[in-house]
C-alpha positions in Angstrom: 0.0 0.0 0.0 1.1 3.6 -0.7 1.5 5.7 2.4 0.9 9.4 1.8 -1.7 12.0 0.9 -3.4 11.6 -2.5 -6.4 13.8 -3.0 -9.4 13.2 -5.2 -11.0 15.8 -7.5 -13.1 16.4 -10.6 -12.4 18.3 -13.8 -15.5 20.4 -13.6 -18.6 19.7 -15.6 -21.8 17.7 -14.9 -24.7 16.8 -17.3 -27.4 18.9 -15.4 -29.2 22.1 -16.4 -27.9 25.3 -14.8 -29.6 26.3 -11.6 -28.6 27.2 -8.0 -30.5 24.1 -6.8 -28.5 21.8 -9.0 -25.2 23.3 -7.9 -26.3 22.9 -4.3 -27.2 19.3 -5.0 -23.8 18.6 -6.6 -21.8 20.2 -3.8 -23.8 18.1 -1.3 -23.2 14.9 -3.3 -19.5 15.6 -3.7 -19.2 16.1 0.0 -21.2 13.0 0.8 -18.9 10.7 -1.3 -15.8 12.3 0.3 -14.3 14.1 -2.7 -11.3 16.1 -1.4 -11.0 19.0 -3.9 -14.3 19.7 -5.7 -14.6 22.2 -8.5 -17.3 24.7 -9.0 -19.8 22.7 -11.0 -19.8 23.7 -14.7 -23.4 23.3 -15.9 -22.7 25.2 -19.1 -20.1 24.5 -21.7 -16.6 25.4 -20.6 -16.5 27.6 -23.7 -19.8 29.3 -23.2 -19.0 30.2 -19.6 -16.0 32.3 -20.8 -17.0 33.5 -24.3 -20.7 34.5 -23.6 -19.4 37.5 -21.6 -17.5 38.7 -24.6 -20.6 38.5 -26.7 -22.4 40.6 -24.1 -19.5 43.1 -24.1 -19.8 43.5 -27.8 -16.5 41.9 -28.6 -17.9 38.8 -30.2 -21.2 37.8 -31.9 -22.7 34.4 -32.0 -24.3 32.6 -35.0 -25.5 29.0 -35.0 -23.5 28.2 -31.9 -20.2 29.7 -33.2 -18.4 32.8 -31.9 -17.1 35.4 -34.4 -14.8 38.4 -34.1 -15.4 40.8 -36.9 -13.0 43.5 -35.7 -9.7 42.6 -33.9 -9.7 46.1 -32.5 -12.6 45.1 -30.2 -10.2 42.9 -28.3 -8.9 46.1 -26.6 -12.2 46.1 -24.6 -10.9 43.1 -22.6 -8.4 45.4 -20.8 -11.1 46.8 -18.5 -13.3 43.7 -18.2 -14.2 42.5 -14.7 -14.9 38.8 -14.5 -18.1 37.3 -13.1 -18.8 33.6 -13.2 -22.1 32.9 -11.5 -21.5 29.2 -10.9 -18.2 29.9 -9.2 -19.8 32.6 -6.9 -22.8 30.4 -6.1 -20.5 27.5 -5.1 -18.6 29.7 -2.7 -21.9 30.9 -1.2 -23.1 27.3 -0.7 -19.8 26.1 0.7 -19.5 28.9 3.2 -23.1 28.8 4.2 -23.5 25.1 4.7 -22.0 22.2 6.6 -19.2 21.5 4.1 -15.7 21.4 5.4 -13.8 21.4 2.1 -10.1 22.2 2.6 -9.5 22.6 -1.1 -11.6 24.1 -3.9 -10.7 23.8 -7.6 -11.4 26.5 -10.1 -11.4 25.3 -13.7 -10.7 28.2 -16.1 -10.7 27.6 -19.9 -7.2 28.5 -21.2 -5.9 31.0 -23.7 -5.3 28.7 -26.6 -8.6 26.8 -26.3 -10.6 29.9 -26.1 -8.8 31.4 -29.1 -9.5 28.2 -31.0 -13.3 28.8 -30.6 -13.2 32.4 -31.9 -13.6 32.6 -35.7 -12.1 35.5 -37.7 -13.6 34.1 -40.9 -17.2 33.2 -41.6 -15.9 30.1 -43.3 -15.8 27.8 -40.3 -15.1 24.9 -42.7 -11.5 26.0 -42.5 -11.4 24.8 -38.9 -8.6 26.1 -36.7 -7.1 28.0 -39.5 -10.0 30.4 -39.4 -9.8 31.1 -35.7 -7.9 33.5 -33.5 -5.6 30.7 -32.5 -4.0 30.9 -36.0 -3.2 34.6 -35.4 -0.4 34.5 -32.9 -0.1 38.3 -33.2 -3.6 38.8 -31.8 -3.4 36.4 -28.8 -2.1 38.8 -26.2 -5.6 40.2 -25.1 -6.7 36.6 -24.4 -3.8 36.2 -22.0 -5.1 39.2 -20.1 -8.6 37.9 -20.1 -7.7 34.5 -18.7 -5.3 35.9 -16.2 -8.0 38.1 -14.8 -10.3 35.1 -14.3 -7.6 33.2 -12.4 -7.0 36.2 -10.2 -10.8 36.5 -9.7 -11.1 32.8 -8.7 -8.3 33.2 -6.2 -10.0 36.2 -4.6 -13.3 34.2 -4.3 -11.4 31.6 -2.3 -10.4 28.9 -4.7 -7.0 27.6 -3.8 -6.4 25.1 -6.7 -6.4 27.1 -9.9 -6.6 25.0 -13.1 -6.5 26.0 -16.8 -8.3 23.6 -19.2 -6.4 23.4 -22.5 -7.6 20.5 -24.6 -6.5 22.2 -27.8 -2.9 21.9 -26.8 -3.2 18.1 -27.4 -4.1 19.0 -31.0 -1.5 21.7 -31.9 1.5 20.3 -30.1 2.4 17.2 -32.0 5.3 14.8 -31.7 7.4 16.7 -34.3 6.0 20.2 -34.5 3.7 22.9 -33.1 1.1 24.4 -35.4 0.5 28.0 -36.3 4.0 29.3 -35.7 4.0 28.8 -31.9 7.2 27.7 -30.2 7.5 25.8 -27.0 8.8 29.0 -25.4 5.5 30.7 -26.4 3.4 28.1 -24.6 5.6 28.0 -21.5 5.8 31.8 -21.3 2.0 32.1 -21.7 1.2 29.7 -18.9 3.8 31.2 -16.5 2.4 34.7 -17.1 -1.2 33.5 -16.3 -0.1 32.3 -12.8 2.4 34.9 -12.1 2.0 36.3 -8.5 -1.0 34.0 -7.8 -1.0 32.0 -4.5 -2.4 28.5 -4.1 -1.7 25.4 -6.3 -1.7 25.7 -10.1 -2.5 23.0 -12.6 -3.4 22.3 -16.2 -5.8 19.8 -17.7 -5.4 18.4 -21.2 -7.8 15.6 -22.3 -7.3 13.3 -25.1 -4.0 12.0 -26.4 -0.8 13.9 -25.6 2.5 13.9 -27.3 5.9 13.5 -25.6 6.7 17.0 -26.8 3.7 18.4 -25.0 4.5 16.5 -21.8 8.0 17.8 -21.8 6.8 21.4 -22.4 4.3 21.3 -19.6 6.8 19.7 -17.2 9.1 22.7 -17.8 6.5 25.3 -16.9 7.8 26.7 -13.6 4.4 28.0 -12.3 2.6 24.7 -12.8 2.4 22.2 -9.9 0.0 19.6 -11.3 -0.4 18.0 -14.7 -3.8 16.4 -15.4 -4.2 13.9 -18.2 -6.5 11.0 -19.1 -5.4 7.4 -18.8 -8.7 5.4 -19.0 -9.8 6.1 -22.5 -6.3 7.1 -23.7 -4.1 4.4 -22.0 -1.2 5.1 -24.4 -0.7 8.4 -22.6 1.1 6.4 -19.8 3.9 5.6 -22.3 4.4 9.4 -22.8 4.9 10.2 -19.2 8.6 10.5 -18.2 8.6 9.6 -14.5 12.1 10.9 -14.0 11.3 14.3 -15.6 8.2 14.6 -13.6 10.1 14.1 -10.4 13.0 16.3 -11.3 10.7 19.1 -12.3 8.9 19.0 -9.0 5.5 18.3 -10.6 2.7 15.9 -9.7 0.6 13.9 -12.0 -3.2 14.1 -11.7 -4.4 10.9 -13.5 -7.8 10.5 -15.0 -8.7 6.8 -14.2 -12.4 6.5 -15.2 -14.0 7.3 -18.5 -15.8 10.6 -18.9 -17.6 9.4 -22.0 -18.9 5.9 -21.3 -22.1 5.8 -19.2 -20.9 2.8 -17.3 -19.6 2.7 -13.7 -16.2 1.0 -13.8 -15.3 -1.8 -11.6 -13.1 -0.7 -8.6 -10.4 -3.3 -9.5 -10.1 -1.8 -13.0 -9.7 1.7 -11.6 -7.2 0.4 -9.1 -5.0 -1.2 -11.7 -4.8 2.1 -13.7 -3.9 4.0 -10.6 -1.3 1.5 -9.5 0.3 1.4 -12.9 0.4 5.2 -13.1 1.7 5.6 -9.6 4.5 3.1 -10.1 5.7 4.9 -13.3 6.1 8.2 -11.6 7.4 7.1 -8.2 3.9 8.0 -6.7 4.1 11.7 -7.6 0.3 11.4 -7.8 -2.4 13.8 -6.6 -6.0 15.0 -7.5 -7.1 11.7 -9.0 -10.2 12.2 -11.2 -12.1 10.9 -14.2 -10.5 11.5 -17.6 -12.5 14.8 -18.1 -15.7 16.4 -16.9 -19.1 14.7 -17.3 -20.7 17.4 -19.4 -20.7 15.1 -22.4 -21.8 12.0 -20.5 -25.1 10.8 -21.9 -27.3 7.8 -21.6 -29.9 6.2 -24.0 -33.0 8.3 -23.9 -31.2 11.4 -22.8 -32.0 11.2 -19.1 -29.7 13.8 -17.6 -30.3 12.7 -14.0 -29.4 9.1 -14.8 -26.2 10.3 -16.5 -25.5 12.5 -13.5 -25.9 9.6 -11.0 -23.5 7.5 -13.1 -21.0 10.3 -12.9 -21.3 10.5 -9.1 -20.9 6.8 -8.8 -17.7 7.0 -10.9 -16.3 9.6 -8.6 -17.4 7.5 -5.5 -15.4 4.6 -6.8 -12.4 6.8 -7.5 -12.6 7.9 -3.8 -12.8 4.3 -2.7 -9.8 3.3 -4.8 -7.6 6.1 -3.6 -8.5 5.3 0.0 -7.8 1.6 -0.5 -4.2 2.2 -1.6 -3.4 4.9 1.0 -4.4 3.0 4.1 -1.7 1.9 6.4 
């Protein structure tokens, strides 16, 4: 058995409609199952949460579910923007006003590169990422300011584990090259700048497959403490992890050990084997064990959101059980 503190957590989203009552229910359920570091529940898309305010500000406009920037000069409006994420504030209100004794609270904030990848500069969305702000490295600076403000805001609210969610990094940072003219130094500098002068713990979540190049880049980011990747539905990610580099860089690995897509509660022994294999590879530099990603996309036949939600909670319950089973004396 491993002797030491390993915390459990969740990436952020749940398949329930937005409401104060649903956030309150989720917080209560996460407390009941013993999750150590709950996030504020994301009941809207992790893109919508952070881009809808830019639509309201007049920076972006939305059409058919896509966000467009028709004038790059409008990005200057982000300089004076004051963040407000209702779900994050409601979670703090619930935690402080109830019986919950959470020592850690996780704030998922969608990252610079991922937000840029959802803002189209061209009406021709068929061009994919080439038509987005991500492909304009020269215009990315205002998005750094925007995301940094949200991280500072979350810290002021009382969140002490600050995470950026950057799934697009798994797409643009390949084994051999990085797309759209970015360098490894660009990515490292951007992440360091976001967390500069912020207290608490800092992490990054990248779902899907990751390349060795991406792992090495993120391991070299001074301001990151925790690297969160998926290992259940992307088991080949384990081969990418360099245990010696993780240890020498002072980072910890937050492994996703249950599927965030399959509406099946995994057997505890299956989860345990994934966690044991991951822990042994990195000399047990393990923390914040979770599912692969959030449960916003978890769906069941017939579209019953509450059934999908209960499956998600049971997945997290089993993750808590597995971590406890390997950390007992």
